[in-house]
C-alpha positions in Angstrom: -57.3 39.6 55.2 -58.0 36.5 57.2 -61.7 37.5 57.3 -61.6 37.9 53.5 -60.1 34.5 52.8 -63.3 32.5 52.7 -64.8 35.1 50.3 -61.7 35.0 48.1 -61.9 31.2 48.0 -65.5 31.3 47.0 -65.0 33.9 44.3 -62.0 32.1 42.8 -63.9 28.9 42.8 -66.9 30.5 41.2 -64.7 32.0 38.5 -62.7 28.9 37.7 -65.4 26.2 38.0 -68.5 28.2 36.7 -67.9 31.5 35.1 -64.9 30.9 32.8 -66.3 27.6 31.6 -69.8 29.0 30.9 -68.6 32.2 29.2 -66.0 30.4 27.1 -68.7 27.9 26.0 -71.7 30.1 25.5 -70.3 33.7 25.6 -68.1 33.1 22.5 -69.5 32.5 19.0 -68.1 29.1 18.1 -68.0 29.9 14.4 -66.3 33.3 14.5 -64.7 33.6 17.9 -66.6 36.9 18.6 -67.8 37.7 22.1 -71.5 37.9 22.6 -73.2 40.9 24.2 -75.2 39.0 26.8 -76.5 35.7 28.1 -80.0 35.0 29.4 -80.6 33.5 32.9 -80.5 30.1 31.4 -76.9 30.7 30.2 -77.9 30.9 26.5 -76.5 33.6 24.2 -78.8 36.4 23.2 -78.7 37.5 19.6 -78.2 41.1 20.4 -76.1 43.8 18.7 -72.6 43.9 20.1 -71.1 47.1 21.5 -67.4 47.6 20.6 -66.4 47.8 24.2 -67.6 44.2 24.9 -64.9 42.6 22.8 -61.7 44.1 24.3 -63.2 43.9 27.8 -63.9 40.2 27.4 -60.4 39.7 26.0 -59.1 41.4 29.1 -61.2 39.2 31.4 -60.0 36.0 29.7 -56.4 37.2 29.6 -56.4 37.2 33.5 -57.6 33.6 33.6 -54.2 31.8 33.5 -52.8 33.7 36.5 -56.0 32.9 38.4 -55.7 29.2 37.7 -57.8 28.5 34.7 -55.6 26.6 32.2 -57.9 26.1 29.2 -57.3 27.6 25.7 -57.1 31.2 26.9 -54.8 32.3 24.1 -57.1 30.9 21.5 -60.1 32.7 23.0 -58.2 36.0 23.2 -56.6 35.7 19.7 -59.8 34.8 17.9 -61.9 37.4 19.8 -59.5 40.3 19.1 -59.0 39.2 15.5 -62.8 39.2 14.9 -63.1 42.6 16.6 -60.3 44.3 14.5 -61.8 42.8 11.3 -65.3 44.0 11.9 -65.0 47.1 14.1 -61.9 48.9 12.8 -62.9 51.7 10.5 -60.9 52.6 7.4 -59.4 55.6 9.2 -58.1 53.4 12.0 -60.6 54.3 14.8 -63.1 51.8 16.0 -66.9 52.0 15.4 -69.2 51.6 18.3 -71.9 49.0 17.4 -72.2 46.0 15.1 -74.9 43.4 14.6 -74.4 39.8 15.7 -73.6 39.1 12.0 -70.9 41.7 12.0 -72.9 44.3 10.1 -72.2 47.9 10.9 -75.0 49.6 13.0 -73.3 52.7 14.4 -70.1 54.1 12.8 -69.3 56.7 15.4 -66.0 56.4 17.1 -66.4 57.0 20.9 -63.5 57.8 23.1 -64.8 55.3 25.6 -64.5 52.5 23.1 -61.0 53.5 21.9 -59.8 53.4 25.5 -61.0 49.8 25.9 -59.4 48.9 22.6 -56.1 50.0 24.1 -56.7 48.0 27.2 -57.6 44.9 25.2 -54.4 45.4 23.1 -52.4 45.4 26.4 -54.1 42.2 27.6 -53.5 40.5 24.2 -49.9 41.6 24.2 -49.2 39.8 27.5 -51.4 36.7 26.9 -50.2 36.1 23.4 -46.6 37.0 24.2 -46.5 39.4 21.3 -45.6 42.8 22.8 -44.0 44.4 19.8 -46.9 43.8 17.4 -49.6 44.7 19.8 -47.8 47.9 21.0 -47.4 48.9 17.4 -51.2 48.7 17.0 -51.7 50.5 20.3 -49.3 53.4 19.3 -51.2 53.8 16.0 -54.5 54.1 17.8 -53.0 56.4 20.5 -51.9 58.7 17.7 -55.3 58.7 16.1 -57.0 59.5 19.5 -54.7 62.4 20.0 -55.2 63.7 16.4 -59.0 63.3 16.2 -60.3 63.6 19.7 -57.9 65.7 21.8 -58.5 69.4 22.6 -55.9 72.1 23.2 -56.5 72.2 26.9 -55.5 68.6 27.7 -59.0 67.0 27.5 -60.5 64.7 25.0 -63.9 64.9 23.3 -66.2 61.9 23.8 -66.6 61.7 20.0 -65.7 63.8 17.0 -67.7 67.0 17.1 -68.7 66.7 20.7 -68.8 69.8 22.9 -67.7 69.5 26.5 -66.1 66.7 28.4 -67.1 63.4 30.0 -64.9 62.2 32.8 -65.7 58.5 32.4 -63.9 57.9 29.1 -60.9 59.8 30.5 -60.8 57.4 33.4 -60.7 54.4 31.1 -58.1 56.0 29.0 -56.0 56.4 32.1 -56.6 52.8 32.9 -55.3 51.7 29.5 -52.3 54.0 29.7 -51.4 52.5 33.1 -51.6 49.0 31.6 -49.3 50.0 28.8 -46.9 51.9 31.1 -46.4 48.7 33.0 -45.5 46.6 30.0 -44.8 48.9 27.0 -41.5 50.2 25.6 -42.7 53.7 24.5 -42.2 56.5 27.0 -45.4 58.2 25.8 -47.5 55.8 27.9 -46.0 57.2 31.1 -46.4 60.7 29.9 -50.0 60.0 29.2 -50.6 58.6 32.6 -49.2 61.8 34.2 -51.2 64.0 31.9 -54.5 62.3 32.5 -54.0 62.1 36.3 -53.1 65.8 36.4 -56.3 66.5 34.4 -58.4 64.6 36.8 -56.9 66.4 39.8 -57.3 69.8 38.2 -60.6 69.5 36.4 -62.8 66.5 37.2 -62.4 66.3 41.0 -64.4 69.1 42.6 -62.7 71.2 45.2 -65.8 71.6 47.4 -66.9 68.0 47.9 -63.8 66.1 46.7 -66.0 64.1 44.4 -65.6 63.3 40.7 -68.3 64.8 38.5 -69.5 63.3 35.2 -70.1 65.9 32.6 -68.5 69.3 32.0 -68.8 72.3 29.6 -65.9 73.4 27.5 -65.2 75.9 30.2 -64.8 72.9 32.7 -67.9 74.0 34.6 -70.4 71.2 35.3 -73.0 71.0 32.6 -76.4 72.5 33.7 -79.1 70.2 35.0 -79.0 66.6 36.2 -76.2 65.4 34.0 -73.7 68.0 35.4 -74.9 67.5 38.9 -74.6 63.7 38.9 -72.1 62.0 41.1 -71.6 58.2 40.7 -70.3 56.5 43.8 -68.8 53.6 41.7 -66.7 56.1 39.8 -65.3 57.6 43.1 -63.9 54.1 43.9 -62.8 53.5 40.3 -60.9 56.8 40.1 -59.4 56.2 43.5 -58.1 52.8 42.5 -56.4 54.2 39.4 -54.9 57.2 41.1 -53.4 55.0 43.8 -52.0 52.7 41.1 -50.2 55.4 39.3 -49.1 57.7 42.2 -45.5 56.3 42.1 -45.1 57.9 38.7 -46.6 61.4 39.5 -44.8 64.5 40.5 -47.5 65.2 43.2 -48.8 61.9 44.4 -52.6 62.1 44.8 -52.7 59.9 47.9 -55.0 62.1 50.0 -57.2 62.9 47.0 -57.7 59.3 46.3 -58.5 58.4 49.9 -61.0 61.3 49.9 -62.7 59.8 46.9 -63.0 56.5 48.8 -64.4 58.4 51.8 -67.0 60.1 49.6 -68.0 56.8 48.1 -68.2 55.1 51.6 -70.0 57.9 53.4 -72.6 59.0 50.9 -72.7 56.2 48.3 -73.1 53.0 50.4 -76.6 52.3 51.6 -77.6 49.1 53.4 -74.2 47.7 52.6 -74.4 48.3 48.8 -72.9 51.0 46.5 -75.8 52.8 45.0 -75.9 54.1 41.4 -76.0 57.9 41.7 -76.0 60.9 43.9 -76.8 64.5 43.3 -74.1 67.1 43.5 -75.0 67.9 47.1 -74.3 64.2 47.8 -77.9 63.2 48.5 -79.4 60.1 46.9 -80.6 60.3 43.3 -80.8 56.6 42.3 -80.9 54.1 45.2 -80.6 51.1 42.9 -77.3 49.2 43.0 -75.7 47.7 40.0 -73.1 45.0 40.4 -70.2 46.8 38.9 -69.9 49.5 41.6 -69.5 46.8 44.2 -66.5 45.5 42.3 -64.9 48.9 42.1 -65.4 49.4 45.9 -63.6 46.1 46.5 -60.7 47.1 44.3 -60.3 50.5 45.8 -60.6 49.3 49.4 -58.1 46.5 48.9 -55.4 48.8 47.4 -56.0 51.4 50.1 -55.8 48.7 52.8 -52.6 47.3 51.3 -51.0 50.8 51.1 -52.1 52.3 54.4 -52.7 49.1 56.5 -55.8 50.8 58.0 -58.4 48.4 59.3 -61.4 50.4 57.9 -60.3 49.6 54.4 -60.1 45.9 55.1 -63.6 46.1 56.6 -64.9 47.9 53.5 -63.3 45.2 51.3 -65.0 42.5 53.2 -68.4 44.2 52.9 -67.9 44.7 49.2 -66.9 41.1 48.6 -69.8 39.8 50.6 -72.1 42.0 48.5 -70.7 40.7 45.3 -71.3 37.1 46.4 -75.0 37.8 46.7 -75.3 38.9 43.0 -73.8 35.6 42.0 -76.5 33.5 43.6 -78.2 32.5 40.3 -79.9 29.3 39.2 -77.2 28.7 36.6 -73.7 29.0 38.2 -71.4 31.4 36.4 -74.1 34.0 35.8 -75.1 37.0 37.9 -77.8 39.5 38.6 -76.8 42.9 37.2 -78.8 45.1 39.5 -80.3 45.4 43.0 -83.6 47.4 43.5 -83.9 49.9 46.3 -86.1 47.3 48.1 -83.3 44.8 48.0 -84.5 42.6 45.2 -81.9 41.3 42.8 -82.9 41.5 39.2 -81.7 41.2 35.6 -83.0 38.8 33.0 -80.1 39.5 30.7 -76.5 39.0 32.0 -74.3 41.6 30.2 -70.9 40.4 29.2 -69.5 43.9 29.9 -69.8 43.3 33.7 -67.4 40.3 33.5 -64.5 42.7 33.2 -65.4 44.3 36.5 -65.9 41.0 38.2 -62.6 39.5 37.0 -60.7 42.6 37.8 -62.1 42.7 41.4 -61.5 39.0 42.0 -57.9 39.3 40.6 -57.3 42.2 42.9 -58.5 40.2 45.9 -56.3 37.3 44.9 -53.3 39.6 44.6 -54.0 41.2 48.0 -54.1 37.7 49.5 -50.8 36.8 48.0 -49.2 40.1 49.2 -50.3 39.2 52.8 -48.8 35.7 52.8 
């Protein structure tokens, strides 16, 4: 951890002095309180349509600010942002639509499991930040019921949207993340039951017995979908699933400790090239996409830190330092508080638009680094 301390100090300083001020000023619509989809490299808001997931993810990111040392009007930002989101994105049936224009007009009425999972996470963040557990848990329980009623299948999985055939592991992962958040703060025992059910599903269905890697897309029979989609392995998701499984193993009947560490090993051995987590592998673990977006670097940091804290093994501290060093490079922008979202295989950092959705990954990783530092004091 001593080697990580300068990186922790840099990242916290970047977050408090640059990122939070910039995104609270330019990443929030001053008239409505809505979160914008992206900024340009000058730090100005882009008038793009806004995905549903952006709003609760930004609420989550800002809800971590106070604990990290940013003492501005966090509650106001979270309250206005979530109020706008519920007003414009909640359908009459209680599920949340996936896309609206910058003016709030509906552009895509579909209700995606991925988005519903982030609504639950945003609700948990709002419950803590606004000190209103009862009201936000009531909303969360209503949505949880609707997800089970409209999107669940008889074999324990969830459809990515109504009418979808087959399964997508990524929305299940974020549903697990939301359930963990609620299991840590909520009063309803169903949150913990959901954690156990989703973790068991991952262990039984999504994590492949041959390679130990998490796949992305599956048929209704739980076989990988034919072609490239079923054969795709995302290194970032190996780290993200590992972090979640390690977080919830204290609640599980069969703790997935070794499975989670195997996921990290797959990510490190096959998914890290030239010090960066690449975007995608094939199912034989050879490289498919050698580009490297910013978010997988964040997930590598989180997984490595938690594994290091649990096991004490030096290799995980080394991986955490490498991940934090890599993240720092993406933040070297002309306007402080922005980032480059992608790295080309030739090493060039690029990205004219700065997507707000990545802020959730950055804040989560920096918060994990800060907690790890506190645990070592």
